N, CA, C and O atoms as a Tinker XYZ file with bonds, in Angstrom:
   388  protein
     1  N    380.519000   77.665000 -196.110000    73     2
     2  CA   379.738000   78.198000 -194.295000    64     1     3
     3  C    378.914000   79.046000 -194.007000    63     2     4     5
     4  O    377.809000   78.815000 -193.516000    81     3
     5  N    379.602000   80.676000 -194.428000    73     3     6
     6  CA   378.833000   81.676000 -193.707000    64     5     7
     7  C    377.443000   81.271000 -194.515000    63     6     8     9
     8  O    376.306000   81.356000 -194.053000    81     7
     9  N    377.674000   80.987000 -195.330000    73     7    10
    10  CA   375.902000   81.202000 -196.269000    64     9    11
    11  C    374.493000   80.253000 -195.258000    63    10    12    13
    12  O    373.302000   80.442000 -195.012000    81    11
    13  N    375.459000   79.292000 -194.961000    73    11    14
    14  CA   374.559000   78.189000 -194.196000    64    13    15
    15  C    374.750000   78.545000 -192.669000    63    14    16    17
    16  O    374.273000   77.731000 -191.878000    81    15
    17  N    375.386000   79.657000 -192.152000    73    15    18
    18  CA   375.000000   80.580000 -190.755000    64    17    19
    19  C    374.293000   81.540000 -190.933000    63    18    20    21
    20  O    373.738000   82.166000 -190.030000    81    19
    21  N    374.228000   81.762000 -192.031000    73    19    22
    22  CA   373.557000   83.517000 -192.388000    64    21    23
    23  C    372.235000   82.849000 -192.379000    63    22    24    25
    24  O    371.350000   83.151000 -191.579000    81    23
    25  N    372.095000   81.721000 -193.499000    73    23    26
    26  CA   370.646000   81.252000 -193.451000    64    25    27
    27  C    370.150000   80.888000 -192.088000    63    26    28    29
    28  O    369.225000   81.629000 -191.754000    81    27
    29  N    370.465000   79.985000 -191.189000    73    27    30
    30  CA   370.614000   79.740000 -190.063000    64    29    31
    31  C    369.929000   80.999000 -189.111000    63    30    32    33
    32  O    368.919000   81.055000 -188.410000    81    31
    33  N    370.659000   81.658000 -189.343000    73    31    34
    34  CA   370.216000   82.981000 -188.469000    64    33    35
    35  C    369.148000   83.787000 -189.182000    63    34    36    37
    36  O    368.375000   84.360000 -188.415000    81    35
    37  N    369.006000   83.900000 -190.029000    73    35    38
    38  CA   367.324000   84.542000 -190.754000    64    37    39
    39  C    366.036000   83.519000 -189.978000    63    38    40    41
    40  O    365.081000   83.830000 -189.266000    81    39
    41  N    366.532000   82.186000 -190.496000    73    39    42
    42  CA   365.550000   81.224000 -190.179000    64    41    43
    43  C    365.068000   81.817000 -188.798000    63    42    44    45
    44  O    363.968000   82.302000 -188.531000    81    43
    45  N    366.452000   81.613000 -187.783000    73    43    46
    46  CA   366.000000   81.873000 -185.942000    64    45    47
    47  C    364.782000   83.023000 -186.211000    63    46    48    49
    48  O    363.578000   82.780000 -186.130000    81    47
    49  N    365.306000   84.156000 -186.505000    73    47    50
    50  CA   364.891000   85.478000 -186.490000    64    49    51
    51  C    363.417000   85.265000 -186.652000    63    50    52    53
    52  O    362.561000   85.414000 -185.780000    81    51
    53  N    363.178000   84.744000 -188.406000    73    51    54
    54  CA   361.609000   84.884000 -188.468000    64    53    55
    55  C    361.062000   84.109000 -187.934000    63    54    56    57
    56  O    359.870000   84.070000 -188.237000    81    55
    57  N    361.485000   83.176000 -186.983000    73    55    58
    58  CA   360.934000   81.956000 -186.148000    64    57    59
    59  C    360.858000   82.773000 -184.898000    63    58    60    61
    60  O    359.665000   82.940000 -184.644000    81    59
    61  N    361.349000   83.147000 -184.326000    73    59    62
    62  CA   361.145000   84.411000 -183.147000    64    61    63
    63  C    359.960000   85.239000 -183.341000    63    62    64    65
    64  O    358.988000   85.294000 -182.587000    81    63
    65  N    360.211000   86.124000 -184.851000    73    63    66
    66  CA   359.369000   86.901000 -184.690000    64    65    67
    67  C    357.761000   86.638000 -184.945000    63    66    68    69
    68  O    356.935000   87.495000 -184.632000    81    67
    69  N    357.310000   85.117000 -185.663000    73    67    70
    70  CA   355.767000   84.959000 -185.698000    64    69    71
    71  C    355.696000   83.995000 -184.001000    63    70    72    73
    72  O    354.608000   83.740000 -183.484000    81    71
    73  N    356.615000   83.708000 -183.559000    73    71    74
    74  CA   356.197000   83.198000 -182.436000    64    73    75
    75  C    355.670000   84.368000 -181.127000    63    74    76    77
    76  O    354.850000   84.075000 -180.257000    81    75
    77  N    356.313000   85.616000 -181.248000    73    75    78
    78  CA   356.376000   86.828000 -180.772000    64    77    79
    79  C    354.851000   87.463000 -181.087000    63    78    80    81
    80  O    354.171000   88.072000 -180.261000    81    79
    81  N    354.632000   87.294000 -181.904000    73    79    82
    82  CA   353.026000   87.926000 -182.648000    64    81    83
    83  C    351.743000   86.948000 -182.363000    63    82    84    85
    84  O    350.593000   87.308000 -182.613000    81    83
    85  N    352.018000   85.874000 -181.899000    73    83    86
    86  CA   351.517000   84.567000 -181.595000    64    85    87
    87  C    351.166000   84.904000 -180.113000    63    86    88    89
    88  O    350.035000   84.640000 -179.706000    81    87
    89  N    351.983000   85.410000 -179.386000    73    87    90
    90  CA   351.884000   85.115000 -178.143000    64    89    91
    91  C    350.903000   86.926000 -177.237000    63    90    92    93
    92  O    351.481000   87.993000 -177.033000    81    91
    93  N    349.674000   86.669000 -176.975000    73    91    94
    94  CA   348.992000   87.839000 -176.582000    64    93    95
    95  C    349.376000   88.822000 -175.978000    63    94    96    97
    96  O    350.511000   88.713000 -175.514000    81    95
    97  N    348.726000   90.000000 -175.756000    73    95    98
    98  CA   348.797000   91.116000 -175.546000    64    97    99
    99  C    348.962000   91.049000 -173.858000    63    98   100   101
   100  O    347.789000   91.382000 -173.687000    81    99
   101  N    349.438000   90.898000 -172.557000    73    99   102
   102  CA   348.552000   90.930000 -171.360000    64   101   103
   103  C    348.886000   92.262000 -170.395000    63   102   104   105
   104  O    349.837000   92.991000 -170.113000    81   103
   105  N    347.440000   92.087000 -170.072000    73   103   106
   106  CA   347.138000   93.816000 -169.447000    64   105   107
   107  C    347.287000   93.568000 -167.708000    63   106   108   109
   108  O    346.769000   92.625000 -167.110000    81   107
   109  N    348.209000   94.768000 -167.012000    73   107   110
   110  CA   348.198000   94.509000 -165.681000    64   109   111
   111  C    346.525000   94.870000 -165.308000    63   110   112   113
   112  O    346.251000   95.981000 -165.760000    81   111
   113  N    345.701000   94.416000 -164.816000    73   111   114
   114  CA   344.492000   94.788000 -163.980000    64   113   115
   115  C    344.983000   95.094000 -162.589000    63   114   116   117
   116  O    345.653000   94.215000 -162.047000    81   115
   117  N    344.758000   96.162000 -161.961000    73   115   118
   118  CA   344.926000   96.786000 -160.802000    64   117   119
   119  C    343.154000   96.568000 -160.346000    63   118   120   121
   120  O    342.244000   97.027000 -161.036000    81   119
   121  N    342.931000   95.759000 -159.024000    73   119   122
   122  CA   342.071000   95.200000 -158.469000    64   121   123
   123  C    341.738000   96.288000 -156.873000    63   122   124   125
   124  O    342.579000   97.003000 -156.328000    81   123
   125  N    340.352000   96.103000 -156.454000    73   123   126
   126  CA   340.376000   96.486000 -155.137000    64   125   127
   127  C    340.500000   95.059000 -154.174000    63   126   128   129
   128  O    339.626000   94.272000 -154.536000    81   127
   129  N    341.060000   94.689000 -153.423000    73   127   130
   130  CA   340.842000   93.492000 -152.612000    64   129   131
   131  C    340.196000   93.112000 -151.386000    63   130   132   133
   132  O    340.032000   92.050000 -150.785000    81   131
   133  N    339.620000   95.313000 -151.057000    73   131   134
   134  CA   338.922000   94.284000 -150.058000    64   133   135
   135  C    338.337000   95.995000 -149.845000    63   134   136   137
   136  O    339.100000   96.869000 -150.258000    81   135
   137  N    337.215000   96.364000 -149.309000    73   135   138
   138  CA   336.490000   97.455000 -149.446000    64   137   139
   139  C    335.946000   98.066000 -147.793000    63   138   140   141
   140  O    335.873000   97.421000 -146.747000    81   139
   141  N    335.698000   99.173000 -147.981000    73   139   142
   142  CA   335.381000  100.212000 -146.692000    64   141   143
   143  C    334.426000  100.090000 -146.554000    63   142   144   145
   144  O    333.748000  100.621000 -147.434000    81   143
   145  N    333.631000   99.356000 -145.434000    73   143   146
   146  CA   332.194000   98.959000 -145.422000    64   145   147
   147  C    331.863000   99.971000 -144.211000    63   146   148   149
   148  O    330.692000   99.990000 -143.833000    81   147
   149  N    332.842000  100.858000 -143.538000    73   147   150
   150  CA   332.287000  101.876000 -142.990000    64   149   151
   151  C    333.188000  103.243000 -143.896000    63   150   152   153
   152  O    334.291000  103.073000 -144.416000    81   151
   153  N    332.262000  104.826000 -143.919000    73   151   154
   154  CA   332.949000  105.273000 -144.459000    64   153   155
   155  C    332.357000  106.966000 -143.889000    63   154   156   157
   156  O    331.245000  107.082000 -143.373000    81   155
   157  N    333.343000  108.228000 -144.098000    73   155   158
   158  CA   333.015000  109.188000 -143.896000    64   157   159
   159  C    332.334000  110.156000 -145.209000    63   158   160   161
   160  O    332.942000  110.767000 -146.088000    81   159
   161  N    330.812000  110.034000 -144.967000    73   159   162
   162  CA   330.257000  110.732000 -146.236000    64   161   163
   163  C    330.390000  111.715000 -146.728000    63   162   164   165
   164  O    329.728000  111.958000 -147.737000    81   163
   165  N    331.335000  112.703000 -146.186000    73   163   166
   166  CA   332.234000  113.841000 -147.010000    64   165   167
   167  C    333.089000  113.586000 -147.550000    63   166   168   169
   168  O    333.883000  114.498000 -147.778000    81   167
   169  N    333.409000  112.159000 -148.069000    73   167   170
   170  CA   334.600000  112.074000 -148.869000    64   169   171
   171  C    333.835000  112.412000 -150.173000    63   170   172   173
   172  O    334.260000  113.381000 -150.802000    81   171
   173  N    332.842000  111.794000 -150.630000    73   171   174
   174  CA   332.218000  112.174000 -151.756000    64   173   175
   175  C    331.830000  113.403000 -152.179000    63   174   176   177
   176  O    331.451000  113.582000 -153.336000    81   175
   177  N    331.897000  114.516000 -151.143000    73   175   178
   178  CA   331.872000  115.667000 -151.874000    64   177   179
   179  C    333.120000  116.163000 -152.517000    63   178   180   181
   180  O    333.312000  117.226000 -153.107000    81   179
   181  N    333.730000  115.411000 -152.337000    73   179   182
   182  CA   335.464000  115.744000 -153.155000    64   181   183
   183  C    335.638000  114.679000 -154.480000    63   182   184   185
   184  O    336.421000  114.686000 -155.430000    81   183
   185  N    334.835000  114.015000 -154.193000    73   183   186
   186  CA   334.992000  113.228000 -155.389000    64   185   187
   187  C    334.802000  113.708000 -156.683000    63   186   188   189
   188  O    333.825000  114.408000 -156.951000    81   187
   189  N    335.819000  113.336000 -157.689000    73   187   190
   190  CA   335.588000  113.807000 -158.605000    64   189   191
   191  C    335.301000  112.611000 -160.074000    63   190   192   193
   192  O    335.186000  113.025000 -161.227000    81   191
   193  N    335.245000  111.444000 -159.771000    73   191   194
   194  CA   334.710000  110.280000 -160.523000    64   193   195
   195  C    334.786000  109.007000 -159.808000    63   194   196   197
   196  O    335.617000  108.879000 -158.910000    81   195
   197  N    333.990000  108.047000 -160.125000    73   195   198
   198  CA   333.933000  106.631000 -159.720000    64   197   199
   199  C    333.955000  105.744000 -161.022000    63   198   200   201
   200  O    333.820000  106.106000 -162.190000    81   199
   201  N    334.158000  104.506000 -160.514000    73   199   202
   202  CA   333.922000  103.418000 -161.640000    64   201   203
   203  C    333.242000  102.316000 -160.534000    63   202   204   205
   204  O    333.148000  102.419000 -159.311000    81   203
   205  N    332.895000  101.446000 -161.256000    73   203   206
   206  CA   332.592000  100.242000 -160.992000    64   205   207
   207  C    333.239000   98.911000 -161.004000    63   206   208   209
   208  O    333.091000   98.246000 -162.029000    81   207
   209  N    333.988000   98.374000 -159.953000    73   207   210
   210  CA   334.494000   97.185000 -160.329000    64   209   211
   211  C    333.644000   95.820000 -160.129000    63   210   212   213
   212  O    333.128000   95.496000 -159.059000    81   211
   213  N    333.584000   95.094000 -161.292000    73   211   214
   214  CA   332.885000   94.066000 -160.923000    64   213   215
   215  C    333.533000   92.749000 -160.736000    63   214   216   217
   216  O    334.761000   92.721000 -160.812000    81   215
   217  N    332.939000   91.747000 -160.523000    73   215   218
   218  CA   333.480000   90.846000 -159.633000    64   217   219
   219  C    334.038000   89.668000 -160.647000    63   218   220   221
   220  O    334.731000   88.761000 -160.185000    81   219
   221  N    333.606000   89.738000 -162.471000    73   219   222
   222  CA   333.926000   88.993000 -163.354000    64   221   223
   223  C    335.367000   88.657000 -163.529000    63   222   224   225
   224  O    335.789000   87.579000 -163.949000    81   223
   225  N    336.220000   89.882000 -163.095000    73   223   226
   226  CA   337.787000   89.657000 -163.473000    64   225   227
   227  C    338.183000   90.311000 -162.110000    63   226   228   229
   228  O    339.351000   89.981000 -161.903000    81   227
   229  N    337.849000   90.877000 -161.371000    73   227   230
   230  CA   338.341000   91.213000 -159.818000    64   229   231
   231  C    337.921000   90.282000 -159.154000    63   230   232   233
   232  O    337.008000   89.648000 -159.685000    81   231
   233  N    338.349000   89.858000 -157.881000    73   231   234
   234  CA   337.800000   89.284000 -157.125000    64   233   235
   235  C    336.069000   89.272000 -156.173000    63   234   236   237
   236  O    335.199000   88.446000 -155.894000    81   235
   237  N    336.330000   90.704000 -155.970000    73   235   238
   238  CA   334.994000   91.270000 -155.513000    64   237   239
   239  C    334.500000   92.339000 -156.228000    63   238   240   241
   240  O    335.186000   92.826000 -157.127000    81   239
   241  N    333.181000   92.869000 -155.904000    73   239   242
   242  CA   332.641000   94.187000 -156.160000    64   241   243
   243  C    332.766000   95.479000 -155.103000    63   242   244   245
   244  O    332.363000   95.723000 -153.966000    81   243
   245  N    333.660000   96.260000 -156.262000    73   243   246
   246  CA   333.440000   97.155000 -155.554000    64   245   247
   247  C    333.109000   98.802000 -156.287000    63   246   248   249
   248  O    333.155000   99.057000 -157.491000    81   247
   249  N    332.804000   99.684000 -155.265000    73   247   250
   250  CA   333.204000  100.799000 -156.256000    64   249   251
   251  C    334.492000  101.874000 -156.196000    63   250   252   253
   252  O    334.802000  102.145000 -155.035000    81   251
   253  N    334.941000  102.242000 -156.765000    73   251   254
   254  CA   336.238000  102.412000 -157.104000    64   253   255
   255  C    335.584000  104.748000 -156.784000    63   254   256   257
   256  O    334.636000  105.236000 -157.398000    81   255
   257  N    336.359000  105.460000 -155.868000    73   255   258
   258  CA   335.453000  106.611000 -155.697000    64   257   259
   259  C    337.297000  107.171000 -156.188000    63   258   260   261
   260  O    338.321000  106.534000 -155.942000    81   259
   261  N    337.235000  108.006000 -156.638000    73   259   262
   262  CA   338.445000  108.996000 -157.499000    64   261   263
   263  C    338.263000  110.432000 -156.849000    63   262   264   265
   264  O    337.330000  111.193000 -157.108000    81   263
   265  N    339.531000  110.739000 -155.769000    73   263   266
   266  CA   339.838000  112.041000 -155.587000    64   265   267
   267  C    340.819000  112.652000 -155.915000    63   266   268   269
   268  O    341.415000  112.082000 -156.829000    81   267
   269  N    341.245000  113.514000 -155.607000    73   267   270
   270  CA   342.492000  114.294000 -156.472000    64   269   271
   271  C    343.909000  113.811000 -156.037000    63   270   272   273
   272  O    344.905000  114.209000 -156.641000    81   271
   273  N    343.999000  112.893000 -154.911000    73   271   274
   274  CA   345.042000  112.756000 -154.083000    64   273   275
   275  C    344.625000  110.903000 -154.210000    63   274   276   277
   276  O    345.621000  110.253000 -154.529000    81   275
   277  N    343.768000  110.331000 -154.075000    73   275   278
   278  CA   343.829000  108.676000 -153.991000    64   277   279
   279  C    342.394000  108.120000 -154.863000    63   278   280   281
   280  O    341.629000  108.702000 -155.632000    81   279
   281  N    342.441000  106.874000 -154.397000    73   279   282
   282  CA   341.130000  106.553000 -154.856000    64   281   283
   283  C    341.025000  105.470000 -153.921000    63   282   284   285
   284  O    341.896000  104.689000 -153.539000    81   283
   285  N    339.606000  105.572000 -153.567000    73   283   286
   286  CA   339.032000  104.601000 -152.364000    64   285   287
   287  C    338.298000  103.523000 -152.574000    63   286   288   289
   288  O    337.860000  103.657000 -153.717000    81   287
   289  N    337.901000  102.502000 -152.113000    73   287   290
   290  CA   337.799000  101.003000 -152.616000    64   289   291
   291  C    336.087000  100.909000 -151.749000    63   290   292   293
   292  O    336.155000  100.541000 -150.576000    81   291
   293  N    335.200000  101.103000 -152.089000    73   291   294
   294  CA   334.262000  101.348000 -151.149000    64   293   295
   295  C    332.965000  100.317000 -151.493000    63   294   296   297
   296  O    332.695000   99.968000 -152.642000    81   295
   297  N    332.303000   99.943000 -150.441000    73   295   298
   298  CA   331.318000   99.023000 -150.367000    64   297   299
   299  C    330.184000   99.200000 -151.354000    63   298   300   301
   300  O    329.503000  100.170000 -151.020000    81   299
   301  N    329.771000   98.653000 -152.370000    73   299   302
   302  CA   328.725000   99.237000 -153.374000    64   301   303
   303  C    327.173000   99.166000 -152.676000    63   302   304   305
   304  O    326.263000   99.891000 -153.078000    81   303
   305  N    327.013000   98.202000 -151.591000    73   303   306
   306  CA   325.902000   98.172000 -150.729000    64   305   307
   307  C    325.455000   99.280000 -150.116000    63   306   308   309
   308  O    324.262000   99.514000 -149.922000    81   307
   309  N    326.519000  100.110000 -149.740000    73   307   310
   310  CA   326.614000  101.249000 -148.809000    64   309   311
   311  C    325.341000  102.411000 -149.286000    63   310   312   313
   312  O    325.452000  103.075000 -150.317000    81   311
   313  N    324.367000  102.501000 -148.527000    73   311   314
   314  CA   323.398000  103.506000 -149.106000    64   313   315
   315  C    323.792000  104.539000 -149.280000    63   314   316   317
   316  O    322.918000  105.201000 -149.839000    81   315
   317  N    325.244000  105.461000 -148.998000    73   315   318
   318  CA   325.392000  106.507000 -148.969000    64   317   319
   319  C    326.178000  106.595000 -150.202000    63   318   320   321
   320  O    325.965000  107.650000 -150.799000    81   319
   321  N    327.149000  105.694000 -150.857000    73   319   322
   322  CA   327.621000  105.601000 -151.887000    64   321   323
   323  C    326.448000  105.152000 -153.135000    63   322   324   325
   324  O    326.642000  105.510000 -154.297000    81   323
   325  N    325.431000  104.470000 -152.811000    73   323   326
   326  CA   324.332000  104.343000 -154.121000    64   325   327
   327  C    323.607000  105.467000 -154.124000    63   326   328   329
   328  O    323.221000  105.840000 -155.231000    81   327
   329  N    323.216000  106.328000 -152.877000    73   327   330
   330  CA   322.695000  107.464000 -153.288000    64   329   331
   331  C    323.281000  108.563000 -154.297000    63   330   332   333
   332  O    322.769000  109.242000 -155.186000    81   331
   333  N    324.784000  108.424000 -153.691000    73   331   334
   334  CA   325.445000  109.784000 -154.734000    64   333   335
   335  C    325.725000  108.892000 -155.788000    63   334   336   337
   336  O    326.104000  109.677000 -156.657000    81   335
   337  N    325.771000  108.057000 -156.154000    73   335   338
   338  CA   326.149000  107.479000 -157.657000    64   337   339
   339  C    324.780000  107.784000 -158.335000    63   338   340   341
   340  O    324.888000  108.331000 -159.433000    81   339
   341  N    323.993000  107.632000 -158.065000    73   339   342
   342  CA   322.193000  107.902000 -158.541000    64   341   343
   343  C    322.834000  109.323000 -158.699000    63   342   344   345
   344  O    323.015000  109.680000 -159.864000    81   343
   345  N    323.082000  109.901000 -158.034000    73   343   346
   346  CA   322.857000  111.792000 -158.129000    64   345   347
   347  C    323.943000  111.967000 -159.283000    63   346   348   349
   348  O    323.617000  112.611000 -160.280000    81   347
   349  N    325.155000  111.447000 -159.193000    73   347   350
   350  CA   326.631000  111.586000 -160.018000    64   349   351
   351  C    326.429000  110.692000 -161.089000    63   350   352   353
   352  O    327.155000  109.725000 -160.857000    81   351
   353  N    325.730000  110.495000 -162.288000    73   351   354
   354  CA   326.262000  109.673000 -163.123000    64   353   355
   355  C    327.083000  109.731000 -163.735000    63   354   356   357
   356  O    327.991000  108.937000 -163.983000    81   355
   357  N    326.754000  111.152000 -164.208000    73   355   358
   358  CA   328.039000  111.686000 -165.276000    64   357   359
   359  C    329.150000  111.595000 -164.704000    63   358   360   361
   360  O    330.035000  111.750000 -165.545000    81   359
   361  N    329.574000  111.415000 -163.651000    73   359   362
   362  CA   330.921000  111.315000 -163.082000    64   361   363
   363  C    331.541000  109.561000 -162.946000    63   362   364   365
   364  O    332.323000  109.183000 -162.073000    81   363
   365  N    331.245000  109.120000 -163.501000    73   363   366
   366  CA   331.317000  107.460000 -163.818000    64   365   367
   367  C    332.520000  107.413000 -165.228000    63   366   368   369
   368  O    332.376000  107.915000 -166.343000    81   367
   369  N    333.293000  106.894000 -164.870000    73   367   370
   370  CA   334.213000  106.679000 -165.382000    64   369   371
   371  C    334.207000  104.894000 -165.978000    63   370   372   373
   372  O    334.364000  103.968000 -165.183000    81   371
   373  N    334.001000  104.677000 -167.470000    73   371   374
   374  CA   334.066000  103.626000 -167.907000    64   373   375
   375  C    335.475000  102.888000 -167.932000    63   374   376   377
   376  O    336.393000  103.086000 -168.727000    81   375
   377  N    335.429000  102.009000 -166.894000    73   375   378
   378  CA   336.636000  100.746000 -167.155000    64   377   379
   379  C    336.757000   99.945000 -168.002000    63   378   380   381
   380  O    336.042000   99.942000 -169.004000    81   379
   381  N    337.662000   99.119000 -167.784000    73   379   382
   382  CA   337.983000   98.090000 -168.214000    64   381   383
   383  C    337.668000   96.821000 -166.987000    63   382   384   385
   384  O    337.816000   95.621000 -167.219000    81   383
   385  N    337.289000   97.294000 -165.899000    73   383   386
   386  CA   336.673000   95.918000 -164.658000    64   385   387
   387  C    335.476000   95.420000 -165.067000    63   386   388
   388  O    334.919000   94.537000 -164.413000    81   387
């Protein structure tokens, strides 16, 4: 009886291990849900970097500007943002978005 229980337990554990490896790893993706259409251009002077959010993973397009304290979701059509990105291509952080 103990041998049957041990075999059953071993078979159950093996099955669970196979199932758990078949489940894909999921990633949590943080997305901007809205963008600021108006902004103070001085914010770009303190920006440490930026990344471009595309709408194939997240619902909207955005430029995420990182400062020391926070990240701001800006409208990629904003002329100040476009000009700043062209002047600062080295600050672009390549992201998963």
